[in-house]
N, C-alpha and C positions, 0 to 999 in steps of 0.2 A: 311395683309393677308399672307405675306411670312412666318412670324414667326408662325402663327396658323397652316399653311400647314406643316411646318417642325415638329411641335408637333404632328399633327395628324399622320403624317408618322411614326414618332418614336413610338407613341402609337399603330398603327397598327402592326408594326414590332414586338414589345414586346408582343402584344396580340396574334399574329400568332404564334410566338415561344412558348408561354405558351399553346395554344391550341394543337400545334403539340406534345409537350412533353406529355401533359395530354391524348391526344387522343391515342397515340401509346401505353403507358403504359407498363406493362410486361405481357408476356404470355410464361409460362414454361410448356411444355408438357414432361412428363416422362413415360417411359415404362420399367418396370422391369420384367425380366424373373425370375421364381422360387421364386416369391413373391405371395403367396396365398391369402394375406390380400386384403380387398377391400378399405382401406384408407391409405393415405401417409401424412406425416406431413412436412411442409416447416418451417424450423427453421432459426435463425439468431443469430449472435454474437452482443453483446453489451457490450463493455468493457470486464469485466471478467466473464461475464454470457451469457448463451443462452436463447432465448425466442422462443415462437411458434409464427408464422406470419400467418399461414393458414393451413387448413386441406382439402385435396381433395379426393373425392370418385372417384373410377375407372369408367371410361365411357365405353359406349358400343364398342368403338373402341380399348379397352385395355390400354388406356392412363389415366393417372392422369394429370389434367390440372390446374396449378395455373395462375389465371389472374385477372387483374384490369386495370382500365383506367389511373391509375397514375403509375409512376416510383417507384421502391424500392431504398432505399438507396444503394450505391455501397458498395461492401465488399465481404466477404465469407459467403456463405449460406450452409444450410444443409437439406438434404432430410432424414428424420428419419423414419426408418420402424417400424412397429408394430408386435408383442407385445414386442419385446426385447429392442427397442429404439437404435438399431445400427444406424449410420449415414454415408451418403454419402456427402462429401463436393464438392462445385464448386464454381467458382468465379462468381461475377456478376459486370461487369463494368457499368457505368452509361449510355453508349451509345449502350449495346448490351445485351438487356433484353427480346428478343423474340427468343427463340430456343427450340430445342428438344433434349431431354436426353434418351438415351437407354443403359441398362446394365443389368447385372445379379448379383443378391443379393449374389450369392455364390462366385462371383469372379469380384466385381464391378470395380476394377482398370483396370485390363487388358481388360475387356470386354466393357469398357465405350466408348461410341460414342456420338459425338455431331452433330447436324445439325443446322448451323447458329450461331456458336459461335467459332470463330478462337481462342479467348482467352482461352476457356476451353480446346480446343484441345492441345494448347501449355501447359496448366497447367497439364493435364494428361499425356502428353509425358514426361514431368518432373517428375511426380510421378511414372511413369513406369520405367524410368531410375534409379531413386532411389531405386525402388523395385528390380531391377536387381542387382545393385551394392551392396545393404546392406547385403544380404546373404553371398556374397563373402567376403566382409569386416569382417563380424562377424566370418566366419571360419577361416579366416587368425589370428584374434586376439586370437581365441581359440587355434590355433596352438602356437602362440607366447606363451601363458600362459603355455603351456606344455613343452616348451623348457627348458633345464637346462644349459648346458655348451656346447652350439653348436653355436659358433658366426656365421658360414657360413649361416646356415638356418636363423638365426636371421636377418641378413643383407638381405637375399633373401626376407623374408616376409615383412620386413620393406620397402623394396623397392617396393613390390607389393602394399602395402598399400598406399604408397605415390602416386603410378601411379593411383589408384582409386580416391584419393583425387584430384589429378590433373585433372583428366577427369570430376568429378563433378564440380570442380570450372570453367573449361572451359565451360561447358554447362550453369552454372549460369551467366557467363560472356556473353555468346552469348545471352542469354535470355535478360539480363538487357540492353545490348547495342542495340540490334535490336528491341525491343519492350518497350522502356523505360517508356511510358505511360500507359502500360497494367497492369491489376490486377495481372497477373501472375509475371510480372516483380517486382511489388512491394512487393508480398509476397515472392518471391525468394530473392530479395536484402535484405529484412528485416531479414532474416534467417542467413545472412552472418556476422560472427563475425569480427569485426576490428581486425587486426593483427598488434601489436606494432613492430616498428622496433628493431634492436639490438643496446642497447645502451652500451657505453663504461664504464669502472670503475669497482670496486668491485661488488660482487653478490648483496649485500645489497643496495648499490646506484643504480645499474642498475635495481634491483627489483622495487625500489621507483619510479624510472623514467618510467618504463613500466606501473605502476599503474597508474600515473598521466596522461600519454598518453592515456591509455585505457579509464580512466573516461571522459577525454576531447572530445574523438572520439567515444564515446559509441553509440550515435545515428547518426552516419555518413551515415548509410545504411537504415534509416528508417526516413520518414517525419511524425513527431509525430502530426503535425497540419493537416494532410490528414484525412478528415471525413471517407474516404473509409477504413482507417486502424483501426478506432474506431469500425467498423462492421466486425472484423476479429479477429483471435486467437493470432496474434503476438504482437500487440501493448502493451496490458496490461501486458503480460509476460515480455516484455523488460522493461517497465516502473517500474514495481514491482521489478525486479532484480537490476535496477540502484538505486532505493530508498533503499531497504532492504539488498542488498548484496554488491553492489559496494561502497555506502555510508556508512562512519562510523556511528554507531547508536548512535549518540549524537545530541541533538535538534539543537545545532548551525550549525553542518554539514548538517543534514537533511533539515533545513529551507533554506539553500543555494541551495540544490539539488531541493527541491520543487519549489522554485522560478524559477531556471533555467528551469525545465521541462515546468512550466506553461508559462514562457516567450516565449518558442518556439512555443507555441499555440496561440499567440496573434491574429493571423489571421484566427483562427478557433474557432468560438464561440461555436460549439457544443462540440468539443473536450476539449476547456477551461471549459466550464461548467461541463461537466461530471467529469473531474479530479479534479476541485476545490471542488466539493461536495464529490468526493471520498476521497481526502486527509482530508477534515474537518471531515468525518465520521470516517475515520481510527483512527485518533488521538483523537477523542472524545470518542471513545470506547476502546483505548488502555489501557491494564492493566499493561504496563511496566512503571515503576517508571520514572518520568522526561519528558514523551512523552506529557505531557499536554503543554509544552513548544512550541511544534510544532502547537497544536490547537490554543494556544493564538497568534502565530505568524500569522497564516493563517487568524484568525478573524480580527486581528488589520490591516493587510496588505491589505485584499481583501474585506472581508465583511463590515468592519466599515469605508471603503472608498468608497463604492458604486459600487465595482466591481462584485457584485453578484445580479444584479437588479431583476433577476427572483424569489428572496427570499420574501416570504410574510413578510409584516410589523411586525406582531406580531412574527413570528418566527425570524426574523433577530434581534429584540429587545431581545429576550431570548438568541440568540447566542452571542451577543456582550455583554450582562450582565454577562453571564456565564464567558466569558473571562475575564472581568474586575475583577470578583471575584477571578479567579485563578491566575491572573498576579502577585499580590503582594507576593505570596507564591510559585513562581517556584524556582526550584533548582539554586542556584547562586545569588538570591536575598537576601537582609538583611530582617531577619524575623522581622515583625511589632512588635513593642513593646506594652506590656499589663501590666497593673497593677492590680493585684488580691490581694485577702486577705487570711491570714493564719487562724488557728483556734481561734486566739485570736483577730480576726478581724483587724490585722495589715497588712498595704499595703506593697506589694512586687513587684517590677519591674522586668520583665524578663531580661531586658538588664543590670540590676545590679548583675546577677548571675556572680560569679567569678570562671570560669572554662574553661578548654581548649575545653571542649565539653559539650553542654547541650543537654539533651534528653527532649523535650518538649512533655508531654504525657496528652492527653485529654481522661477522662474516665467518666463512669456514674454508679452510684451504682446498678442500675437495669439493666445493659447491660450483656447480656449472654456471648458476645464475650470478654467483659473486664474481666469477672470472669475466662474465660479460658486463657486469656493472663496473668493475674495477677502474678501466679507463675513464669513464665518466666521474667516478669519485676522485681520481687523481687531478683531473682538469678542473673539477670543482674547488679542490683544496688550493690549487694554484691562483685560481681566479678570486677566491674570497678570503685568503689568508691575511691579507691587508685591509680586510673590511669588518674585523671584529668577529670572525668566525673561526672555530677551531673543531677538527675532526677527532673525536674520541672513539678510536676503533678497538673493538674487542673481538679477538679470535676466539671462536667457540669449540676448537679442537680440545679434546679432553684425554686426560690419562697419559698413556705413553705415546700418544700422537700429538702432544704439546708442542714439542720442538718443531713440528711442521709448520707451525705458525710463523716462525721467523723466516723459514724457507719461502712460505707464501708471501710475506711481507716484501722480500727482495724481488721475487718474481713478478708481483703485481705492481711494483713501483711505489708501494706505501712507505716512502722514506719518512725518517724521524723529523725532518724539517717541515713536512707536511701534515703528518698524522701524529697523534699521541696514541702509540701502538701498545694494546695491553692484551693480557690473556689471564684466564683462570681455569687451569686444566682440571682441578678437582671441584670447581663450581661452588667454592666456598661462600662466595657473594650472593649466591642463589639468584643470579642475574636471569637464568632460563625461566624461573617461576616468577620472579618480579616483572619481567618484561614479556612474559609469554612467548619465549623465542622456541617456536616449534619448528621453523624453517629459517633459512637464511636466503639472501641478506634481508635485514631489518634495519630500518633507518628511522630515526625520531630527530626533530629539530626542537631544541630548548632554548629558552630566553636567558638572560642573565640570572634571573631568580629561579632557574631550571624548571619553569613551567613548560609542560608540553604544549608546543604550538602547532606541530603537525607530525604526522607519523605514517607508517606503511607506505613510503614512497620509493619509487623505482630510482635506481642509479641515474637512468636516463633523464628523468623528470626533476632530479634534485636541484639543478641550477635554476631552472624556470620557477619552481615552487618556492625556493629560497628568495628570490627577487620579490615574489609576490609577498611573502611573509614580511620581508623587510619593509617593503612599500606600506603594507597594512599597519604594521607597528609604527612607522613614522607618522602615518596619517592620524593614528588614534592619538599619539603624542601632541600633534598639532591641534587636534580637536579639543583636547583637554587645556590647551593654552600653556 
């Protein structure tokens, strides 16, 4: 009896909490002066986008009322005015969702008043303070830009700017220390950039130390696992800056940063889900050569290991299969060997090509893009044939269309003194699967060990890219001594 009683009490407490939350819900009443429209839109942030939550008609009392029996996710919300879609921001804490807003669309910040929301009072006090400081700082910077050779004025203006900065930082510190759990404090703190200490050593060494410190402390002022921040304008900007600006744009470095960001979200399923999907889509759609390495990493580490349980089975199978097809031909991998036939039906292996660099070129006789690329390939072969480069050209015509390969070779000028011309009309080498040849032309640059150095290059860019690859490889050899 004792155990049943305890369970019943626990159940009743949980149920009463649930009913209390659902019963209170949200109720946001808005009155806007100088707003002649009869509708107002409530919007919200979600990651890098904004969405419409609700639309309210003006009531007989002159208020727009947004209300429901359930609570809204905490975050930063928008009141969007018609017809120009200007917006007014306000914060929405999880425990403060029944309040009144009154303002004037002609001057909504200075005229903003709240009843029943201390958090928004603090938020707008902060915005009004910034609004007061910003014009003064802008004016001082304009004066500074006009100064020529006047050290005294320059020092005076610099000191004034430093004083403004000091005042802003003091207010930020006061808000975050006095109201640490508030939405205002979260938004304010997230906007504060970490400031690296002064490092000893020469400028190059100190600069490198500052970079590593900054990267390690980049998220000190924002909790990326906080679901409230997912519904605000700051989190996505910070994460995007960390991934695309702070991190070197190489798959190895990016994969480490992606894992780091996701690891900080392990306690927040909503944030983790959003950003895992975001990163997957970002690198699946990327047109930057080599970024498929990030896509494959994300799939192998998260999707293929059951860490994306929300994904439908059929979608998951496609995602994993796509990664499996891409993985063998990532930059840095040894290119899969294929054995194909010359015009005399003699076999030739890709790995038997004796050259410092091999350009693997897949093309089709009836391909318009191949026809456009052909003159650039011919010119490339002429310019690089005495520089340790060979072109291994594989015609992709199949079945009874196979003979069209040799007609195309003649038409396009792919002469045997410039190209190693090959075909595989019955695809016995499985080159289409091994190299994911879904469209033509496809161009890969391999080194002597057949490591993939570059891929997915257009014919027009091949010569330029080859020069860059050769220079990079030469510099790498020199660095090794």
